[in-house]
Backbone bond lengths (Angstrom), bond angles and torsions (degrees), N, CA, C in turn:
res aa  C-N    CA-C-N  psi(-1)  N-CA   C-N-CA  omega(-1)  CA-C   N-CA-C  phi
1 M - - - 1.434 - - 1.500 107.40 -
2 K 1.279 113.84 133.25 1.463 121.47 178.41 1.496 110.56 -99.97
3 R 1.277 115.00 121.32 1.455 118.27 -177.72 1.496 111.21 -96.42
4 L 1.295 119.99 -28.30 1.450 121.64 -178.37 1.532 106.78 -108.97
5 P 1.280 114.91 137.61 1.453 116.17 173.74 1.503 111.76 -69.25
6 L 1.263 118.31 154.58 1.463 124.51 -177.64 1.535 110.26 -65.65
7 N 1.205 118.92 -31.08 1.445 120.44 -176.23 1.514 112.73 -99.78
8 Q 1.298 117.27 25.47 1.462 122.01 178.49 1.525 109.46 -70.08
9 P 1.314 119.23 124.08 1.473 121.85 179.20 1.503 111.52 -78.87
10 N 1.351 116.05 116.37 1.450 121.29 175.03 1.495 109.16 -95.61
11 F 1.315 115.43 137.28 1.472 120.17 178.86 1.529 110.73 -84.05
12 T 1.286 116.07 140.07 1.459 122.15 176.66 1.499 107.94 -77.59
13 I 1.301 116.64 128.48 1.451 121.71 179.85 1.520 109.53 -96.46
14 H 1.283 116.33 124.81 1.476 121.63 176.12 1.502 108.11 -110.18
15 R 1.327 114.69 124.78 1.466 116.61 177.03 1.510 108.81 -90.02
16 E 1.277 115.60 153.36 1.446 118.37 -179.29 1.508 109.58 -86.31
17 R 1.316 116.90 143.13 1.468 122.83 -176.25 1.472 111.33 -79.87
18 D 1.366 112.62 140.54 1.445 117.63 176.02 1.547 106.64 -93.15
19 R 1.276 116.97 107.80 1.493 121.97 -175.32 1.536 109.88 -70.80
20 R 1.281 122.11 -28.64 1.460 123.42 -177.56 1.541 112.35 -83.13
21 A 1.309 118.72 -11.41 1.471 121.02 -176.26 1.518 110.20 -66.27
22 L 1.319 117.10 -41.17 1.457 120.11 179.96 1.549 111.22 -63.87
23 S 1.315 116.72 -40.69 1.488 118.03 178.08 1.505 111.30 -68.70
24 R 1.353 118.19 -35.59 1.454 120.11 176.21 1.515 111.38 -65.24
25 L 1.302 118.52 -39.75 1.471 122.03 177.57 1.533 111.92 -66.06
26 A 1.358 116.20 -38.85 1.449 120.22 177.83 1.511 111.27 -66.52
27 L 1.346 115.93 -39.89 1.464 118.95 176.97 1.525 111.18 -66.41
28 L 1.295 117.20 -40.47 1.488 121.00 177.02 1.502 110.78 -63.12
29 L 1.319 118.38 -41.21 1.459 122.31 -179.81 1.546 108.99 -66.19
30 F 1.337 117.26 -46.40 1.466 120.83 178.93 1.516 111.31 -60.61
31 S 1.332 117.74 -44.43 1.480 122.13 177.83 1.516 111.91 -60.48
32 G 1.324 115.77 -44.40 1.454 120.63 178.67 1.536 112.04 -63.20
33 L 1.332 116.48 -42.31 1.466 119.44 179.32 1.572 110.03 -66.98
34 L 1.338 115.75 -38.78 1.454 119.08 179.70 1.549 109.44 -65.20
35 L 1.300 117.22 -42.78 1.479 121.02 178.61 1.523 111.03 -64.60
36 A 1.313 117.31 -42.96 1.467 120.74 179.72 1.539 110.25 -66.65
37 G 1.347 117.10 -39.51 1.448 121.25 176.84 1.536 110.33 -63.07
38 G 1.321 117.49 -38.58 1.470 119.87 177.05 1.505 113.08 -63.31
39 F 1.336 115.34 -40.57 1.481 119.52 176.49 1.538 112.48 -65.10
40 V 1.324 115.35 -38.62 1.482 119.07 179.72 1.530 108.68 -67.58
41 F 1.345 116.08 -42.48 1.486 119.53 179.31 1.519 110.36 -62.46
42 A 1.359 117.94 -45.18 1.455 121.75 179.61 1.521 111.17 -62.96
43 A 1.300 116.46 -39.35 1.496 119.11 177.59 1.520 110.35 -64.59
44 G 1.325 117.33 -41.35 1.476 120.20 177.50 1.505 112.30 -61.84
45 Q 1.372 116.64 -41.31 1.459 120.41 177.43 1.523 110.89 -64.58
46 H 1.317 118.18 -41.11 1.431 123.04 179.41 1.530 111.44 -61.01
47 F 1.338 115.66 -47.73 1.459 120.15 -179.35 1.518 111.12 -65.68
48 A 1.337 117.41 -36.37 1.453 120.73 177.96 1.545 109.75 -66.26
49 A 1.331 116.94 -38.63 1.454 120.10 179.45 1.540 110.23 -66.23
50 V 1.313 117.27 -39.80 1.450 121.70 178.92 1.539 108.34 -65.10
51 R 1.316 117.12 -43.41 1.469 121.36 -179.88 1.497 111.32 -62.98
52 Y 1.359 117.82 -42.81 1.473 120.11 177.47 1.520 110.43 -66.72
53 G 1.321 118.06 -32.32 1.465 119.44 177.02 1.539 110.90 -64.13
54 Y 1.328 115.75 -44.15 1.475 118.58 177.11 1.531 111.56 -63.42
55 Q 1.333 115.63 -41.41 1.458 119.08 -179.57 1.517 110.60 -64.73
56 S 1.338 117.49 -41.74 1.481 118.72 -178.91 1.526 109.72 -67.37
57 E 1.326 118.29 -36.21 1.473 120.11 177.82 1.533 109.84 -66.54
58 Q 1.319 117.84 -38.47 1.444 121.57 178.48 1.552 109.03 -65.77
59 L 1.326 116.70 -43.49 1.469 119.94 178.87 1.553 111.25 -65.75
60 R 1.318 116.13 -35.66 1.466 119.84 176.81 1.520 111.43 -62.76
61 R 1.347 115.26 -43.62 1.475 118.59 177.12 1.539 111.07 -65.85
62 E 1.315 117.43 -39.07 1.474 121.14 177.54 1.492 110.19 -62.69
63 R 1.344 118.02 -42.81 1.458 120.24 179.56 1.531 111.07 -65.12
64 E 1.323 117.86 -40.72 1.474 118.93 177.70 1.524 110.84 -63.61
65 R 1.322 116.00 -39.52 1.494 118.97 176.84 1.530 111.78 -62.17
66 L 1.362 115.79 -43.43 1.458 119.44 179.86 1.526 112.68 -67.57
67 V 1.346 117.60 -37.35 1.451 119.39 177.31 1.503 110.58 -66.09
68 E 1.334 116.65 -39.08 1.472 118.80 177.46 1.515 112.21 -65.76
69 E 1.327 116.07 -39.52 1.465 119.86 176.21 1.526 111.88 -65.89
70 Q 1.337 116.72 -36.64 1.464 119.68 176.06 1.526 110.56 -64.26
71 R 1.315 118.27 -41.97 1.437 121.57 176.86 1.528 111.65 -60.71
72 R 1.337 115.05 -43.25 1.463 119.91 179.71 1.518 111.37 -63.39
73 L 1.360 115.78 -42.28 1.474 119.19 -179.85 1.538 111.68 -68.07
74 L 1.344 116.62 -37.58 1.473 119.09 176.06 1.511 110.94 -62.75
75 L 1.334 115.66 -42.65 1.457 118.53 178.78 1.507 111.52 -63.66
76 E 1.336 118.69 -41.35 1.466 122.22 176.03 1.529 110.08 -60.35
77 R 1.342 118.02 -42.54 1.429 121.42 -178.98 1.519 109.98 -64.75
78 E 1.321 117.27 -43.40 1.463 120.95 179.40 1.533 110.05 -63.25
79 E 1.319 116.19 -41.97 1.474 119.29 178.59 1.513 112.18 -66.29
80 A 1.356 116.54 -36.39 1.462 119.73 -178.94 1.549 111.36 -71.27
81 S 1.342 115.97 -29.75 1.451 118.12 -177.89 1.531 112.26 -99.81
82 A 1.304 119.29 13.81 1.455 122.27 177.71 1.517 108.99 -67.93
83 P 1.325 118.80 138.72 1.477 122.38 -179.03 1.512 113.43 -56.15
84 A 1.286 117.21 -41.86 1.484 119.43 -178.70 1.511 109.99 -63.43
85 R 1.287 118.71 -42.50 1.471 120.48 178.69 1.513 112.59 -67.87
86 L 1.370 115.12 -40.76 1.478 118.61 178.87 1.532 110.75 -62.06
87 E 1.349 115.48 -39.52 1.448 117.26 179.69 1.528 111.63 -66.24
88 G 1.318 117.08 -39.90 1.456 120.09 177.30 1.550 112.09 -64.22
89 E 1.293 115.36 -42.24 1.486 118.24 178.53 1.543 111.45 -67.66
90 A 1.328 117.05 -35.12 1.478 120.31 176.96 1.521 109.98 -65.17
91 R 1.307 119.08 -40.88 1.448 121.36 179.40 1.521 110.63 -65.90
92 K 1.368 116.38 -36.80 1.474 118.96 176.83 1.527 111.27 -61.68
93 L 1.365 116.67 -33.47 1.432 120.61 179.33 1.543 112.96 -80.26
94 G 1.314 116.84 -7.74 1.459 120.37 177.99 1.522 113.01 97.66
95 L 1.298 118.14 9.58 1.468 119.96 177.88 1.515 110.21 -81.76
96 Q 1.351 115.44 154.01 1.443 121.49 -178.84 1.540 109.02 -121.72
97 P 1.329 116.03 156.52 1.469 117.09 177.36 1.495 111.92 -61.45
98 V 1.327 116.95 156.01 1.439 121.94 -178.32 1.523 109.93 -77.44
99 S 1.342 114.95 132.43 1.470 119.45 175.37 1.523 108.99 -93.63
100 P 1.345 118.13 157.43 1.472 120.68 -178.98 1.528 113.85 -58.36
101 G 1.278 118.94 -30.49 1.476 121.88 -178.20 1.535 112.65 -72.08
102 Q 1.342 115.81 -19.26 1.453 118.85 -179.57 1.524 113.59 -84.28
103 V 1.289 116.54 -13.61 1.486 120.07 -175.88 1.509 108.04 -86.83
104 G 1.333 118.62 129.00 1.457 123.71 178.18 1.508 108.42 -159.46
105 R 1.347 114.85 174.36 1.478 117.50 179.42 1.515 109.11 -91.77
106 A 1.271 115.57 143.25 1.463 120.35 -179.92 1.526 108.11 -80.23
107 G 1.304 115.97 134.05 1.471 122.66 174.59 1.523 114.50 79.40
108 T 1.276 119.81 17.56 1.491 120.66 178.46 1.524 108.98 -110.05
109 V 1.292 114.90 145.84 1.457 122.48 176.84 1.533 107.12 -101.66
110 P 1.315 116.45 133.09 1.471 117.12 179.34 1.494 111.62 -56.25
111 G 1.298 118.63 133.51 1.472 124.17 176.22 1.515 111.17 95.73
112 S 1.314 121.46 -8.17 1.461 121.75 178.50 1.518 109.17 -89.10
113 L 1.314 115.92 169.57 1.454 120.77 179.55 1.520 109.49 -70.82
114 P 1.314 115.06 147.31 1.479 117.92 174.78 1.543 108.51 -65.08
115 P 1.315 118.72 157.34 1.493 120.25 -175.40 1.501 112.51 -60.81
116 T 1.291 120.23 -30.15 1.479 120.64 -179.76 1.494 111.02 -73.44
117 A 1.316 117.57 -35.60 1.473 121.06 179.24 1.508 109.91 -69.53
118 A 1.342 117.43 -39.18 1.461 120.17 -179.03 1.522 110.53 -67.27
119 A 1.330 117.07 -33.87 1.473 119.96 -179.54 1.510 109.69 -70.59
120 M 1.317 118.42 -34.59 1.459 119.58 179.84 1.545 111.07 -76.41
121 A 1.340 118.63 -26.57 1.461 121.56 178.67 1.506 110.74 -71.10
122 A 1.362 118.42 -33.10 1.477 120.86 -179.32 1.548 106.36 -128.29
123 P 1.327 119.35 86.35 1.457 120.29 -178.70 1.532 111.38 -66.78
124 S 1.285 114.46 153.17 1.462 118.56 -177.51 1.517 110.85 -78.23
125 A 1.333 117.32 169.81 1.456 121.86 -176.80 1.539 110.97 -70.24
126 A 1.317 117.15 -23.24 1.445 119.35 -177.38 1.529 111.31 -69.71
127 L 1.353 117.88 -23.79 1.453 121.36 178.88 1.537 112.66 -84.24
128 N 1.310 118.98 -10.18 1.452 122.63 -177.90 1.522 112.96 -91.79
129 R 1.221 122.85 25.05 1.477 124.35 -178.51 1.476 111.27 -72.43
């Protein structure tokens, strides 16, 4: 059964436009982008902080290793320059301990004044002020 005739004129319905809807959508988009950008920035800061934490831990371990190596090297240097070891190494090379007759002053002639006595006998010009 046909209730409407085929040539029934239907009116076209025009809805009125909401002029503020576009501005509300733009504001919502901008707010969403700002919020998402804030989360991305916060995530970047967090990952940078974690990375710096790992780097500082690595540098702390490196510093401890270097301090331990410095202690080891200082101990080796002290052991190498110990008088007992130096005496043993000198004997291996064929050196002998110094005898009292070998000790003398460099550049002195037997029978002359010692350098301190000669300096006091002829004072320098700087002392005559």
